[in-house]
DSSP file (Angstrom, degrees, kcal/mol; ACC not computed):
  #  RESIDUE AA STRUCTURE BP1 BP2  ACC     N-H-->O    O-->H-N    N-H-->O    O-->H-N    TCO  KAPPA ALPHA  PHI   PSI    X-CA   Y-CA   Z-CA
    1    1 A M              0   0    0      0, 0.0     2,-0.2     0, 0.0     0, 0.0   0.000 360.0 360.0 360.0 137.7  107.0  102.5  100.2
    2    2 A K        -     0   0    0      1,-0.1     2,-0.2    27,-0.0    26,-0.0  -0.496 360.0-125.4 -71.1 133.4  108.7  102.6  103.6
    3    3 A R        -     0   0    0     -2,-0.2     2,-0.4     1,-0.1    26,-0.2  -0.583  24.8-113.3 -79.9 142.3  107.2  100.2  106.2
    4    4 A T  E     -a   29   0A   0     24,-3.3    26,-3.1    -2,-0.2     2,-0.5  -0.628  28.3-137.2 -75.8 128.7  106.1  101.7  109.5
    5    5 A E  E     -a   30   0A   0     -2,-0.4    45,-2.4    24,-0.2    46,-1.6  -0.768  22.5-173.4 -91.6 124.6  108.2  100.4  112.4
    6    6 A L  E     -ab  31  51A   0     24,-3.1    26,-2.2    -2,-0.5     2,-0.5  -0.925  13.0-152.4-118.8 146.2  106.4   99.5  115.5
    7    7 A L  E     -ab  32  52A   0     44,-2.4    46,-3.1    -2,-0.4     2,-0.6  -0.981   7.1-162.3-116.8 124.0  107.8   98.5  119.0
    8    8 A M  E     -ab  33  53A   0     24,-3.2    26,-2.5    -2,-0.5     2,-0.6  -0.930   5.2-170.0-106.6 119.8  105.8   96.2  121.2
    9    9 A V  E     +a   34   0A   0     44,-2.5     2,-0.3    -2,-0.6    26,-0.2  -0.948  27.2 136.2-114.2 115.8  106.9   96.2  124.9
   10   10 A G        -     0   0    0     24,-2.3    -2,-0.1    -2,-0.6    44,-0.0  -0.988  47.2-152.4-159.8 150.5  105.2   93.5  127.0
   11   11 A V  S    S+     0   0    0     -2,-0.3     2,-0.8     1,-0.1    -1,-0.1   0.837  79.1  82.4 -93.8 -35.7  106.0   91.0  129.6
   12   12 A N     >  -     0   0    0      1,-0.2     4,-2.1     2,-0.1     5,-0.2  -0.601  62.4-163.1 -73.5 107.2  103.2   88.4  128.7
   13   13 A E  H  > S+     0   0    0     -2,-0.8     4,-2.5     1,-0.2    -1,-0.2   0.862  86.4  53.1 -62.2 -39.1  104.6   86.4  125.9
   14   14 A I  H  > S+     0   0    0      1,-0.2     4,-2.1     2,-0.2    -1,-0.2   0.920 111.7  45.4 -65.1 -44.6  101.2   85.0  124.9
   15   15 A A  H  > S+     0   0    0      1,-0.2     4,-1.9     2,-0.2    -1,-0.2   0.860 112.4  51.5 -66.9 -33.7   99.6   88.4  124.6
   16   16 A R  H  X S+     0   0    0     -4,-2.1     4,-2.9     2,-0.2    -2,-0.2   0.920 109.7  49.5 -67.6 -43.2  102.6   89.8  122.7
   17   17 A K  H  X S+     0   0    0     -4,-2.5     4,-2.6     2,-0.2     5,-0.2   0.915 109.2  52.1 -57.8 -45.5  102.4   86.9  120.2
   18   18 A A  H  X S+     0   0    0     -4,-2.1     4,-2.2     1,-0.2    -1,-0.2   0.915 113.0  45.2 -57.8 -44.9   98.7   87.5  119.7
   19   19 A I  H  X S+     0   0    0     -4,-1.9     4,-2.6     2,-0.2     5,-0.2   0.924 112.5  50.0 -65.2 -45.0   99.4   91.2  119.0
   20   20 A V  H  X S+     0   0    0     -4,-2.9     4,-2.3     1,-0.2    -2,-0.2   0.894 111.2  50.2 -63.3 -39.6  102.4   90.5  116.6
   21   21 A T  H  X S+     0   0    0     -4,-2.6     4,-0.6    -5,-0.2    -1,-0.2   0.923 112.0  47.5 -64.6 -45.4  100.3   88.0  114.7
   22   22 A Q  H >< S+     0   0    0     -4,-2.2     3,-0.6    -5,-0.2     4,-0.2   0.902 116.9  41.4 -65.4 -40.5   97.5   90.5  114.3
   23   23 A I  H >< S+     0   0    0     -4,-2.6     3,-1.8     1,-0.2     6,-0.2   0.819 102.7  68.4 -77.4 -30.0   99.7   93.3  113.2
   24   24 A S  H 3< S+     0   0    0     -4,-2.3    -1,-0.2     1,-0.3    -2,-0.2   0.679  84.6  73.7 -63.8 -17.0  101.9   91.2  110.9
   25   25 A N  T << S+     0   0    0     -4,-0.6     2,-0.6    -3,-0.6    -1,-0.3   0.768  82.8  77.3 -65.3 -24.7   98.8   90.8  108.6
   26   26 A D  S X  S-     0   0    0     -3,-1.8     3,-1.3    -4,-0.2    -1,-0.0  -0.795  71.0-157.6 -89.9 119.7   99.4   94.3  107.5
   27   27 A K  T 3  S+     0   0    0     -2,-0.6    -1,-0.1     1,-0.2    -3,-0.1   0.624  87.0  64.3 -72.6 -15.3  102.2   94.4  105.0
   28   28 A D  T 3  S+     0   0    0    -25,-0.1   -24,-3.3   -23,-0.0     2,-0.4   0.502  95.0  70.8 -86.7  -4.8  102.9   98.1  105.6
   29   29 A W  E <   -a    4   0A   0     -3,-1.3     2,-0.5    -6,-0.2   -24,-0.2  -0.913  58.7-165.1-119.2 141.5  103.9   97.6  109.3
   30   30 A M  E     -a    5   0A   0    -26,-3.1   -24,-3.1    -2,-0.4     2,-0.4  -0.985  15.9-161.1-122.1 116.3  107.0   95.9  110.7
   31   31 A I  E     -a    6   0A   0     -2,-0.5     2,-0.4   -26,-0.2   -24,-0.2  -0.815   9.9-168.4-106.2 137.8  106.7   95.0  114.4
   32   32 A T  E     -a    7   0A   0    -26,-2.2   -24,-3.2    -2,-0.4     2,-0.4  -0.981  13.8-152.2-118.1 133.7  109.5   94.3  116.9
   33   33 A E  E     +a    8   0A   0     -2,-0.4     2,-0.3   -26,-0.2   -24,-0.2  -0.837  13.8 179.7-110.6 145.3  108.7   92.8  120.2
   34   34 A T  E     -a    9   0A   0    -26,-2.5   -24,-2.3    -2,-0.4     3,-0.1  -0.958  19.9-158.7-135.3 154.7  110.6   93.1  123.5
   35   35 A D  S    S+     0   0    0     -2,-0.3     2,-0.3   -26,-0.2   -26,-0.1   0.461  74.6  49.8-115.2  -0.4  109.9   91.7  126.9
   36   36 A T  S  > S-     0   0    0      1,-0.1     4,-1.9   -25,-0.0     5,-0.1  -0.945  75.1-125.9-130.9 156.2  111.9   94.1  129.2
   37   37 A T  H  > S+     0   0    0     -2,-0.3     4,-2.5     2,-0.2     5,-0.2   0.901 111.1  54.6 -65.4 -39.3  112.2   97.8  129.5
   38   38 A E  H  > S+     0   0    0      1,-0.2     4,-2.3     2,-0.2    -1,-0.2   0.918 108.6  47.7 -60.7 -43.5  115.9   97.6  129.1
   39   39 A E  H  > S+     0   0    0      1,-0.2     4,-3.0     2,-0.2    -1,-0.2   0.893 111.0  52.9 -64.6 -37.6  115.7   95.7  125.8
   40   40 A A  H  X S+     0   0    0     -4,-1.9     4,-2.4     2,-0.2    -2,-0.2   0.909 109.0  47.5 -62.3 -41.0  113.1   98.2  124.6
   41   41 A I  H  X S+     0   0    0     -4,-2.5     4,-2.1     2,-0.2    -2,-0.2   0.925 113.4  49.5 -65.2 -42.9  115.3  101.2  125.3
   42   42 A E  H  X S+     0   0    0     -4,-2.3     4,-1.8     2,-0.2    -2,-0.2   0.952 113.1  46.0 -58.5 -52.0  118.2   99.4  123.5
   43   43 A R  H  X S+     0   0    0     -4,-3.0     4,-2.5     1,-0.2    -1,-0.2   0.909 110.2  54.3 -60.7 -42.1  116.1   98.6  120.5
   44   44 A F  H  < S+     0   0    0     -4,-2.4     5,-0.2     1,-0.2    -1,-0.2   0.896 108.4  48.7 -57.9 -42.6  114.7  102.1  120.4
   45   45 A H  H  < S+     0   0    0     -4,-2.1    -1,-0.2     1,-0.2    -2,-0.2   0.849 116.9  42.0 -65.0 -37.3  118.2  103.6  120.3
   46   46 A R  H  < S+     0   0    0     -4,-1.8     2,-0.3    -5,-0.2    -2,-0.2   0.781 118.7  39.7 -83.5 -28.4  119.3  101.2  117.5
   47   47 A Q  S  < S-     0   0    0     -4,-2.5     2,-0.7    -5,-0.2    -1,-0.1  -0.908  80.9-117.8-128.6 148.6  116.3  101.3  115.3
   48   48 A G        -     0   0    0     -2,-0.3     2,-0.4    -3,-0.0   -43,-0.1  -0.772  35.0-174.8 -90.0 116.2  113.9  104.1  114.3
   49   49 A F        -     0   0    0     -2,-0.7   -43,-0.2    -5,-0.2     3,-0.1  -0.862  21.2-170.2-109.9 147.0  110.4  103.4  115.5
   50   50 A E  S    S+     0   0    0    -45,-2.4    28,-2.2    -2,-0.4     2,-0.4   0.655  76.6  32.0-103.6 -23.0  107.3  105.5  114.7
   51   51 A I  E     -bc   6  78A   0    -46,-1.6   -44,-2.4    26,-0.2     2,-0.4  -0.998  59.9-163.7-138.9 139.4  104.9  103.8  117.1
   52   52 A V  E     -bc   7  79A   0     26,-2.8    28,-2.8    -2,-0.4     2,-0.5  -0.981  12.1-155.4-120.1 137.7  105.4  102.1  120.5
   53   53 A I  E     -bc   8  80A   0    -46,-3.1   -44,-2.5    -2,-0.4    28,-0.2  -0.954   5.8-167.6-119.5 123.9  102.7   99.9  121.9
   54   54 A F  E     - c   0  81A   0     26,-3.2    28,-3.6    -2,-0.5   -44,-0.1  -0.938  15.5-142.1-107.6 120.1  102.2   99.3  125.6
   55   55 A P  E >   - c   0  82A   0      0, 0.0     3,-1.5     0, 0.0    28,-0.2  -0.372  29.0-106.4 -73.9 164.4   99.9   96.5  126.6
   56   56 A S  T 3  S+     0   0    0     26,-1.5    27,-0.1     1,-0.3   -46,-0.0   0.735 114.5  68.2 -60.4 -24.6   97.7   96.9  129.7
   57   57 A E  T 3  S+     0   0    0    -45,-0.1    -1,-0.3     2,-0.1     2,-0.1   0.685  74.9 102.1 -71.2 -21.1  100.0   94.5  131.7
   58   58 A I  S <  S-     0   0    0     -3,-1.5    -4,-0.0   -49,-0.2   -48,-0.0  -0.375  82.0-107.9 -72.2 143.7  102.9   96.9  131.8
   59   59 A S     >  -     0   0    0      1,-0.1     4,-2.5    -2,-0.1     5,-0.1  -0.358  19.6-121.3 -71.1 151.5  103.4   98.7  135.1
   60   60 A G  H  > S+     0   0    0      1,-0.2     4,-2.4     2,-0.2     5,-0.2   0.846 112.6  55.7 -59.1 -37.4  102.6  102.4  135.3
   61   61 A E  H  > S+     0   0    0      2,-0.2     4,-2.5     1,-0.2    -1,-0.2   0.941 109.7  44.2 -63.5 -48.3  106.2  103.1  136.3
   62   62 A D  H  > S+     0   0    0      1,-0.2     4,-3.1     2,-0.2     5,-0.3   0.912 112.4  53.4 -62.9 -42.4  107.7  101.4  133.3
   63   63 A E  H  X S+     0   0    0     -4,-2.5     4,-2.4     1,-0.2    -2,-0.2   0.916 111.4  44.3 -62.2 -43.4  105.2  103.0  131.0
   64   64 A R  H  X S+     0   0    0     -4,-2.4     4,-2.4     2,-0.2    -1,-0.2   0.915 114.3  50.7 -65.1 -42.7  106.0  106.5  132.3
   65   65 A K  H  X S+     0   0    0     -4,-2.5     4,-2.3    -5,-0.2    -2,-0.2   0.960 115.3  41.2 -56.8 -53.9  109.8  105.8  132.2
   66   66 A L  H  X S+     0   0    0     -4,-3.1     4,-3.0     1,-0.2     5,-0.3   0.891 112.9  53.8 -67.0 -38.6  109.7  104.5  128.6
   67   67 A S  H  X S+     0   0    0     -4,-2.4     4,-2.5    -5,-0.3     5,-0.2   0.932 110.7  47.6 -57.4 -45.5  107.3  107.2  127.4
   68   68 A K  H  X S+     0   0    0     -4,-2.4     4,-2.0     2,-0.2    -2,-0.2   0.950 115.1  44.4 -62.9 -49.8  109.6  109.9  128.8
   69   69 A I  H  X S+     0   0    0     -4,-2.3     4,-2.1     1,-0.2    -2,-0.2   0.933 116.1  46.4 -63.0 -45.9  112.7  108.4  127.2
   70   70 A F  H  X S+     0   0    0     -4,-3.0     4,-2.2     1,-0.2     7,-0.2   0.863 111.6  51.2 -66.7 -36.5  111.1  107.7  123.9
   71   71 A S  H  < S+     0   0    0     -4,-2.5    -1,-0.2    -5,-0.3    -2,-0.2   0.841 110.0  49.9 -70.3 -32.7  109.5  111.2  123.7
   72   72 A I  H  < S+     0   0    0     -4,-2.0    -2,-0.2    -5,-0.2    -1,-0.2   0.928 115.4  43.1 -69.1 -44.1  112.8  112.9  124.4
   73   73 A Q  H  < S+     0   0    0     -4,-2.1    -2,-0.2     1,-0.3    -1,-0.2   0.853 133.5  16.7 -65.5 -38.4  114.6  110.8  121.7
   74   74 A N    ><  -     0   0    0     -4,-2.2     3,-2.2    -5,-0.2    -1,-0.3  -0.791  62.9-171.1-142.9  91.0  111.8  111.2  119.1
   75   75 A P  T 3  S+     0   0    0      0, 0.0    -1,-0.1     0, 0.0    -4,-0.1   0.723  89.3  57.5 -58.5 -19.8  109.2  114.0  119.8
   76   76 A D  T 3  S+     0   0    0      2,-0.1    -5,-0.1    -5,-0.0    25,-0.0   0.421  78.3 129.4 -92.7   2.8  107.1  112.6  116.9
   77   77 A I    <   -     0   0    0     -3,-2.2     2,-0.6    -7,-0.2   -26,-0.2  -0.263  52.8-140.3 -63.2 140.8  106.7  109.2  118.4
   78   78 A I  E     -c   51   0A   0    -28,-2.2   -26,-2.8     2,-0.0     2,-0.5  -0.906  16.4-165.4-101.7 125.0  103.2  107.8  118.7
   79   79 A I  E     -c   52   0A   0     -2,-0.6     2,-0.4   -28,-0.2   -26,-0.2  -0.953   5.4-171.2-115.7 124.2  102.6  105.9  122.0
   80   80 A L  E     -c   53   0A   0    -28,-2.8   -26,-3.2    -2,-0.5     2,-0.5  -0.929  16.9-145.0-118.6 136.7   99.5  103.7  122.2
   81   81 A K  E     -c   54   0A   0     -2,-0.4     2,-0.5   -28,-0.2   -25,-0.1  -0.893  23.2-154.2 -96.3 126.6   98.1  101.9  125.3
   82   82 A Y  E     -c   55   0A   0    -28,-3.6   -26,-1.5    -2,-0.5     2,-0.5  -0.904   8.8-159.2-112.4 128.9   96.7   98.6  124.3
   83   83 A D    >   -     0   0    0     -2,-0.5     3,-2.2   -28,-0.2     7,-0.1  -0.922  18.1-139.2-104.5 126.2   93.9   96.8  126.1
   84   84 A D  G >  S+     0   0    0     -2,-0.5     3,-0.9     1,-0.3    -1,-0.1   0.769 100.5  65.2 -54.1 -27.8   93.7   93.1  125.5
   85   85 A K  G 3  S+     0   0    0      1,-0.3    -1,-0.3     2,-0.1     3,-0.2   0.725  97.7  55.3 -70.1 -20.8   89.9   93.3  125.4
   86   86 A D  G X>  +     0   0    0     -3,-2.2     3,-1.5     1,-0.2     4,-0.7  -0.209  67.5 144.7-103.6  40.3   90.0   95.5  122.3
   87   87 A G  G X4 S+     0   0    0     -3,-0.9     3,-0.8     1,-0.3     4,-0.4   0.840  70.1  46.8 -51.0 -44.1   92.0   93.1  120.2
   88   88 A H  G 34 S+     0   0    0     -3,-0.2     4,-0.4     1,-0.2    -1,-0.3   0.692 106.1  62.0 -74.8 -17.0   90.3   93.8  116.9
   89   89 A L  G <> S+     0   0    0     -3,-1.5     4,-2.5     1,-0.2    -1,-0.2   0.621  78.1  85.6 -83.4 -13.9   90.6   97.6  117.5
   90   90 A L  H <X S+     0   0    0     -3,-0.8     4,-2.4    -4,-0.7     5,-0.2   0.915  89.8  49.4 -53.3 -49.1   94.5   97.7  117.6
   91   91 A N  H  > S+     0   0    0     -4,-0.4     4,-2.3     1,-0.2    -1,-0.2   0.882 111.3  49.4 -61.8 -37.0   94.8   98.0  113.9
   92   92 A D  H  > S+     0   0    0     -4,-0.4     4,-2.6     2,-0.2    -1,-0.2   0.895 110.5  51.0 -68.4 -39.9   92.3  100.8  113.7
   93   93 A Q  H  X S+     0   0    0     -4,-2.5     4,-2.3     2,-0.2    -2,-0.2   0.912 111.8  46.6 -63.8 -41.1   94.0  102.6  116.5
   94   94 A I  H  X S+     0   0    0     -4,-2.4     4,-2.6     2,-0.2     5,-0.2   0.945 114.4  47.6 -66.3 -48.6   97.4  102.4  114.8
   95   95 A T  H  X S+     0   0    0     -4,-2.3     4,-2.3     1,-0.2    -2,-0.2   0.899 112.7  48.4 -61.0 -41.7   95.9  103.5  111.4
   96   96 A E  H  X S+     0   0    0     -4,-2.6     4,-2.2     2,-0.2    -1,-0.2   0.890 111.6  49.6 -67.1 -39.6   94.0  106.4  113.0
   97   97 A A  H  X S+     0   0    0     -4,-2.3     4,-2.4     2,-0.2    -2,-0.2   0.907 112.4  48.0 -64.3 -42.4   97.2  107.6  114.9
   98   98 A L  H  X S+     0   0    0     -4,-2.6     4,-2.7     2,-0.2     5,-0.2   0.926 111.9  49.2 -60.7 -46.4   99.3  107.4  111.7
   99   99 A N  H  X S+     0   0    0     -4,-2.3     4,-2.2    -5,-0.2    -2,-0.2   0.894 111.5  49.0 -62.8 -40.9   96.7  109.3  109.7
  100  100 A K  H  X S+     0   0    0     -4,-2.2     4,-2.1     2,-0.2    -1,-0.2   0.915 111.9  49.1 -66.2 -42.3   96.4  112.0  112.4
  101  101 A Q  H  X S+     0   0    0     -4,-2.4     4,-1.5     1,-0.2    -2,-0.2   0.934 111.1  49.5 -61.6 -44.6  100.2  112.4  112.6
  102  102 A R  H  X S+     0   0    0     -4,-2.7     4,-0.8     1,-0.2    -1,-0.2   0.885 110.4  50.8 -64.7 -38.4  100.5  112.7  108.8
  103  103 A M  H >< S+     0   0    0     -4,-2.2     3,-0.7     1,-0.2    -1,-0.2   0.896 109.5  50.4 -63.5 -39.4   97.7  115.3  108.7
  104  104 A N  H 3< S+     0   0    0     -4,-2.1    -1,-0.2     1,-0.2    -2,-0.2   0.778 110.7  50.8 -69.6 -26.3   99.5  117.3  111.4
  105  105 A K  H 3< S+     0   0    0     -4,-1.5    -1,-0.2    -5,-0.2    -2,-0.2   0.590  81.8 113.6 -88.9  -8.7  102.7  117.1  109.4
  106  106 A K  S << S-     0   0    0     -4,-0.8     2,-0.1    -3,-0.7    -3,-0.0  -0.390  74.1-113.9 -65.6 133.6  101.2  118.3  106.1
  107  107 A P        -     0   0    0      0, 0.0     2,-0.4     0, 0.0    -1,-0.1  -0.389  31.7-161.1 -65.4 144.1  102.6  121.7  105.0
  108  108 A S        -     0   0    0     -3,-0.1     2,-0.4    -2,-0.1     0, 0.0  -0.955   0.9-153.6-126.6 151.8  100.1  124.6  105.0
  109  109 A F        -     0   0    0     -2,-0.4     2,-0.4     2,-0.0     0, 0.0  -0.956   7.3-168.4-127.2 140.9  100.4  127.9  103.2
  110  110 A S        -     0   0    0     -2,-0.4     2,-0.4     2,-0.0    -2,-0.0  -0.997  12.4-179.4-128.9 128.7   99.0  131.2  104.0
  111  111 A L        -     0   0    0     -2,-0.4     2,-0.5     2,-0.0    -2,-0.0  -0.988  12.3-169.0-132.7 132.3   99.2  134.0  101.3
  112  112 A V        -     0   0    0     -2,-0.4     2,-0.9     2,-0.0    -2,-0.0  -0.985  13.3-151.3-122.5 123.9   98.0  137.5  101.5
  113  113 A D        +     0   0    0     -2,-0.5     3,-0.1     1,-0.1    -2,-0.0  -0.817  34.2 150.1 -98.0 106.0   98.0  139.4   98.3
  114  114 A D    >   +     0   0    0     -2,-0.9     3,-1.1     1,-0.1     4,-0.3  -0.128  24.2 127.5-125.9  35.2   98.5  143.1   99.0
  115  115 A A  T 3  S+     0   0    0      1,-0.2     3,-0.2     2,-0.1    -1,-0.1   0.811  82.2  35.9 -63.1 -34.2  100.3  144.1   95.8
  116  116 A L  T >  S+     0   0    0      1,-0.2     3,-1.1    -3,-0.1     4,-0.4   0.212  83.4 110.2-105.5  16.1   97.9  146.9   95.1
  117  117 A K  T <  S+     0   0    0     -3,-1.1     3,-0.3     1,-0.3    -1,-0.2   0.890  91.7  25.9 -61.2 -44.3   97.3  148.0   98.6
  118  118 A N  T 3  S+     0   0    0     -4,-0.3    -1,-0.3    -3,-0.2    -2,-0.1   0.088  89.1 109.7-107.1  20.4   99.2  151.4   98.3
  119  119 A A    <   -     0   0    0     -3,-1.1    -1,-0.2     1,-0.1    -2,-0.1   0.842  62.6-155.0 -68.4 -34.1   98.7  151.8   94.6
  120  120 A G        +     0   0    0     -4,-0.4     2,-0.3    -3,-0.3    -3,-0.1   0.804  24.3 170.5  66.5  31.5   96.3  154.7   95.0
  121  121 A L        -     0   0    0     -5,-0.2     2,-0.9     1,-0.1    -1,-0.2  -0.593  24.8-152.8 -80.6 132.5   94.5  154.2   91.7
  122  122 A N        +     0   0    0     -2,-0.3     2,-0.5     2,-0.0    -1,-0.1  -0.843  23.4 173.2-105.9  96.2   91.4  156.4   91.3
  123  123 A I        -     0   0    0     -2,-0.9     2,-0.5     2,-0.0    -2,-0.0  -0.899  11.5-167.8-108.2 130.8   89.3  154.4   88.9
  124  124 A I        -     0   0    0     -2,-0.5     2,-0.6     2,-0.0    -2,-0.0  -0.976   4.2-160.1-120.9 122.6   85.7  155.6   88.2
  125  125 A V              0   0    0     -2,-0.5    -2,-0.0     1,-0.1     0, 0.0  -0.914 360.0 360.0-105.6 125.9   83.3  153.4   86.4
  126  126 A Q              0   0    0     -2,-0.6    -1,-0.1     0, 0.0    -2,-0.0   0.390 360.0 360.0-114.3 360.0   80.3  155.1   84.8
């Protein structure tokens, strides 16, 4: 099974390490951490990420810039804003976002059977 690639963009090294440690416990996820927006853009272009995590410390300008770039490069990218106060909820947020994306990508079929629509059979049951 393919591991889900996550990109963590953050300035505060202590907060980044705590998030990386928490996420590394899940064997289905592979996290890459960056500390600058330039490094994040470079890594994003070299590697395919499915989720980008922005901690609360990132500036609004950097978040908008990166979100725009990442969304153009990969319209299916999941972008999560992480608040340090909800440390135990990050894994749940990631799982919920992945499940929602997978449900949206499931193929759906619609079929209308009108084979006898114009048959014009006159059947009388007595």
